[in-house]
VEXMARBA-713529 format. One record per residue (C-alpha): y, x negated, z; residue in three letters; residue number from 1. Coordinates in Angstrom, 2 decimals. Layout:
<sites>
       v       u       w residuo num
       Y       X       Z     ALA NUM
...
</sites>
This chain:
<sites>
       v       u       w residuo num
  -12.96   28.73  150.85     MET   1
  -13.22   31.79  148.64     SER   2
   -9.68   33.25  147.00     THR   3
  -11.54   36.77  149.01     ASP   4
  -11.44   35.04  152.45     GLU   5
   -7.85   33.39  151.47     ASN   6
   -6.77   36.47  151.04     ARG   7
   -8.20   38.29  154.18     ASN   8
   -6.66   35.26  156.08     GLU   9
   -3.43   35.91  154.45     HIS  10
   -3.12   39.80  155.05     GLU  11
   -4.72   38.88  158.82     GLU  12
   -1.88   36.44  159.20     LEU  13
    1.07   38.88  158.11     ASN  14
   -0.46   41.60  160.12     GLU  15
   -0.12   38.93  162.99     ALA  16
    3.35   37.55  162.11     LEU  17
    4.61   41.65  161.92     GLU  18
    2.93   42.18  165.16     ALA  19
    4.81   38.84  167.10     ALA  20
    7.98   39.94  165.64     LYS  21
    8.31   43.07  166.64     GLU  22
    6.93   41.57  170.16     GLU  23
    9.84   39.08  170.30     ALA  24
   12.53   41.58  168.97     GLN  25
   11.13   44.01  172.06     ALA  26
   11.27   41.34  174.76     ALA  27
   14.97   40.11  173.22     GLU  28
   15.94   43.62  173.76     GLY  29
   14.67   43.65  177.38     GLU  30
   15.19   40.27  178.29     ALA  31
   17.75   39.38  181.16     GLY  32
   18.57   35.90  182.21     ASP  33
   15.24   35.13  183.87     ASN  34
   13.20   36.11  180.70     GLU  35
   14.92   34.13  177.97     THR  36
   11.44   31.26  178.11     SER  37
    9.33   34.01  177.26     GLU  38
   11.36   34.88  174.50     VAL  39
   11.22   31.77  173.02     GLU  40
    7.47   31.12  173.02     ALA  41
    7.23   34.49  171.38     LEU  42
    9.86   33.12  168.97     GLN  43
    7.72   29.87  168.68     ALA  44
    4.49   32.17  167.98     GLN  45
    6.47   33.78  164.78     VAL  46
    6.78   30.23  163.58     GLN  47
    3.29   29.10  163.94     GLU  48
    2.36   32.16  162.68     PHE  49
    4.96   31.71  159.61     GLN  50
    3.31   28.16  158.82     GLU  51
   -0.24   29.26  158.96     GLN  52
    0.50   31.97  156.06     MET  53
    2.27   28.97  154.30     LEU  54
   -0.79   26.68  154.49     ARG  55
   -3.02   29.76  153.63     SER  56
   -0.87   30.51  150.34     LEU  57
   -1.14   26.83  149.23     ALA  58
   -4.64   27.07  149.52     GLU  59
   -4.97   29.91  147.74     MET  60
   -3.00   28.73  144.95     GLN  61
   -4.91   25.19  144.98     ASN  62
   -8.01   27.24  144.62     VAL  63
   -7.21   29.38  141.53     ARG  64
   -5.83   26.29  140.11     ARG  65
   -9.09   24.23  140.30     ARG  66
  -11.04   27.58  139.01     ALA  67
   -8.76   27.91  136.40     GLU  68
   -9.48   24.04  135.66     ILE  69
  -13.42   24.66  135.64     ASP  70
  -13.27   27.39  133.38     VAL  71
  -10.79   25.63  130.62     GLU  72
  -13.54   22.67  130.81     LYS  73
  -16.47   24.70  130.37     ALA  74
  -14.49   26.38  127.47     HIS  75
  -14.28   23.22  125.99     LYS  76
  -17.51   21.82  126.17     PHE  77
  -20.19   24.38  126.09     ALA  78
  -20.95   22.73  122.60     LEU  79
  -21.53   19.12  123.89     GLU  80
  -25.10   19.47  124.44     LYS  81
  -25.58   21.29  121.01     PHE  82
  -23.58   18.93  119.23     VAL  83
  -25.58   15.95  120.84     LYS  84
  -28.46   17.45  119.15     GLU  85
  -26.86   17.70  115.05     LEU  86
  -25.97   14.32  115.56     LEU  87
  -29.30   12.84  114.07     PRO  88
  -28.95   15.00  111.40     VAL  89
  -25.76   13.76  110.29     ALA  90
  -26.74    9.98  110.97     ASP  91
  -30.04   10.86  108.89     SER  92
  -27.81   12.58  105.48     LEU  93
  -25.72    9.07  105.77     GLU  94
  -28.89    7.10  105.63     LYS  95
  -29.78    9.25  102.18     ALA  96
  -26.59    8.63  100.50     VAL  97
  -26.72    4.40  101.99     GLU  98
  -30.17    4.16  100.49     SER  99
  -28.81    5.49   96.82     THR 100
  -26.58    2.96   96.43     GLU 101
  -27.71   -0.16   94.18     GLY 102
  -29.79    1.78   91.83     HIS 103
  -29.37    2.44   89.03     ASP 104
  -27.20    5.33   88.65     GLU 105
  -27.87    6.61   85.11     SER 106
  -31.24    7.59   86.18     GLY 107
  -30.72   11.39   86.65     GLU 108
  -33.12   11.84   89.77     LEU 109
  -31.11    9.23   91.65     VAL 110
  -27.77   10.40   91.00     ALA 111
  -28.70   13.89   91.42     SER 112
  -30.54   13.40   95.13     ILE 113
  -27.33   11.17   95.58     ARG 114
  -25.19   14.18   94.68     GLU 115
  -26.82   16.65   96.87     GLY 116
  -26.74   14.83   99.93     VAL 117
  -23.22   13.78   99.52     GLU 118
  -22.43   17.49   99.48     MET 119
  -24.86   18.44  102.18     THR 120
  -23.21   15.45  104.41     LEU 121
  -19.21   16.74  103.29     SER 122
  -20.44   20.51  104.75     LEU 123
  -21.93   19.31  107.91     PHE 124
  -19.10   17.33  108.28     MET 125
  -16.51   19.94  107.65     SER 126
  -18.50   22.35  109.68     SER 127
  -18.24   19.94  113.14     LEU 128
  -14.50   19.45  112.16     LYS 129
  -14.00   23.31  112.88     LYS 130
  -15.82   22.55  116.41     PHE 131
  -13.18   19.76  117.39     ASN 132
  -15.89   17.26  116.48     VAL 133
  -14.20   13.96  115.09     GLU 134
  -16.30   10.92  113.88     GLN 135
  -15.27    7.16  115.21     ILE 136
  -16.00    4.65  112.76     ASN 137
  -13.75    1.78  114.10     PRO 138
  -13.77   -0.67  111.24     VAL 139
  -11.40   -3.25  111.32     GLY 140
  -10.23   -1.59  114.56     GLU 141
   -9.71   -3.50  118.04     PRO 142
  -13.11   -3.57  120.10     PHE 143
  -12.62   -0.54  122.65     ASP 144
  -15.00   -0.09  125.60     PRO 145
  -14.37    3.25  126.16     GLN 146
  -15.05    4.57  122.69     HIS 147
  -17.42    1.68  121.08     HIS 148
  -20.70   -0.08  122.39     GLU 149
  -20.91   -3.83  121.04     ALA 150
  -24.56   -4.24  119.85     MET 151
  -23.59   -8.28  118.93     SER 152
  -20.46  -10.59  118.05     MET 153
  -20.70  -12.71  115.17     VAL 154
  -18.28  -15.56  114.02     PRO 155
  -15.68  -13.73  111.74     ALA 156
  -12.37  -16.37  110.58     PRO 157
  -11.50  -13.43  108.44     ASP 158
  -11.13  -10.95  111.09     ALA 159
   -9.08  -10.53  114.02     GLU 160
  -11.04  -12.01  117.16     PRO 161
  -12.45   -8.77  119.37     ASN 162
  -12.16   -6.43  116.26     SER 163
  -15.23   -4.56  114.75     VAL 164
  -16.66   -5.88  111.46     VAL 165
  -18.82   -3.56  111.30     ALA 166
  -20.84    0.19  112.20     VAL 167
  -23.99   -0.27  112.87     VAL 168
  -24.32    3.68  114.10     GLN 169
  -20.53    5.98  113.98     LYS 170
  -19.66    7.71  117.15     GLY 171
  -18.46   10.98  117.87     TYR 172
  -15.86   12.72  119.72     LEU 173
  -15.70   16.22  120.95     LEU 174
  -12.06   17.80  121.84     ASN 175
  -11.39   14.02  122.25     GLY 176
  -14.10   13.22  125.04     ARG 177
  -16.96   10.92  123.82     VAL 178
  -20.50   12.55  123.18     VAL 179
  -21.59    9.31  121.74     ARG 180
  -20.07    5.64  121.23     PRO 181
  -20.05    3.84  117.91     ALA 182
  -22.51    1.12  117.60     MET 183
  -20.30   -2.13  116.67     VAL 184
  -20.51   -5.77  116.04     VAL 185
  -17.50   -7.53  116.71     VAL 186
  -15.85  -10.49  115.81     ALA 187
  -16.34  -13.40  117.88     LYS 188
  -13.30  -15.21  119.04     ALA 189
  -13.41  -19.03  117.57     GLU 190
  -13.51  -21.79  120.23     ASP 191
  -10.17  -23.27  121.84     ALA 192
   -9.88  -26.61  120.40     PRO 193
  -11.13  -29.21  123.22     LYS 194
   -8.19  -31.31  125.00     ILE 195
   -9.05  -34.97  125.28     ASP 196
   -9.10  -36.00  128.74     GLU 197
   -7.99  -39.99  129.26     GLN 198
   -9.28  -41.99  132.72     ALA 199
</sites>
């Protein structure tokens, strides 16, 4: 039911309520001992109209509240599709930086390429941050299926069981909501020691 329909219904109920009150008052003035039941019927009708009006008001408030929540969500997550399109750019820049690692840093060409890509990546990430886009890089954190996608499980004696030991691809949040989960490698829990069964 729309807000306008609710408002019209509310006005109609108000008019009916006022008319019923007037009838009840008029009836009370004219009523004798034998007309008491008619007055009671009119009073019951007045009460019913009041209850209908209260229900109508409550429904109008619920419609308004739902509309406000929908508008807030639309504003908050309007950029989600746009952000998803930009994430591969961040991935490519990070891969470019990683690909220069291990090369002779004294080589001027490699060093200048790396520096340029790092500056571009930094600028890009700070632009994303302005729009409340956060990076998920959960190395060492416990595995969280809400924010992480496990690619594999590996034995890792130095790490806590079910913790993230490596990130294959970083994840991203927009205003706290997952746009893309982080693809991770998880530490496998060591097998519990076997108990010898005696016959």
